[in-house]
N, C-alpha and C positions, 0 to 999 in steps of 0.2 A: 204269549199264548194268551188266547182271548177265550172265554168262558160263558157261554150264554143257556139259558135253562129256559124252555117251554114245554109249558105242560109236563108231562113226563119224561120226557127227553131232554139232553146234554148234549151240547154241541161244544167240542175241546178242538183247539188247533195248536199244530207246534210246528216248528221251521226244520227243513231239512237241511243239511250241512252243505258244503262241497264235497264232502266226501260220500256223502247219499244218508246219512244218519239223520236218525231223529230221537230226541228224548220223548220217551211216554209222560204225558202229564201226569202230575199225582194223581188226578182225579181219577183217570184211567188205572193207573197200576195199584190204586187203593179198591177200587170194584173189582179188578179179575183177580185180585189177591198176588201182584206180582212182584216179588223182591229181589234183592243181587243174585242173580245167578237163576232165576226163573228162565222156563223155555216158553215162547209163545209161537202158535201156529197162526197164520194168516191164508183163509179161503178164500179164493178167486174164481168165485163163478165165472161163466162167461158172461153173463148177467145180472145186474143185482148189485146191491153191495158187497164191498170184502166184510169179512168176518173176521177179528181177531180174538183169540182163545189161551188160555193160560193152558199149557199141555201139562197135567197132572201125572198121568203115566203115560207112555208108549211101548207098544205089545215087545218091542226091542230091549227094554228098559227090563220088562219081565222076565225074557227068556235070560238076560245077562243076570237077573237076580239069583233063576235058577239055578244056572251054571256054577255060580261062585256061591253058591248055597247060602246066600244072604237071605236075611230076613226082613222085609218090610217093615217102616215105623207104622204103619197102620194096614186095615183092611181094606182090598178093594173092593167094590160092590160089583155084582153082576151087570148094574148099568154100565158103570166104569169100564170095566172087560170088555162090554161089547160095543162101546164108544170106541176104546182101544183098535180095536180088530177091524171095524167099519172105517180105522184112518189108514189102514196098514195098505201099502201101495204093492202089491204083488208082482 
């Protein structure tokens, strides 16, 4: 893995294995708050750069918690709810 820093951006590199797997560099995991078991989403627009984000909540997660009567560990903000709804693929 190579890492270079230019002004306010950082570039990291990783190698793809023969199985198509990539180990996310430590710097990226730290920046996104990714831990063992975390889920990530890749946003692949028709043009422009690919975006990677950690999935905090998914609408299906909220429905499952409601169905199971579970209580979340933390409160989800309205912004997070709207983001989850926007990611929903109907």
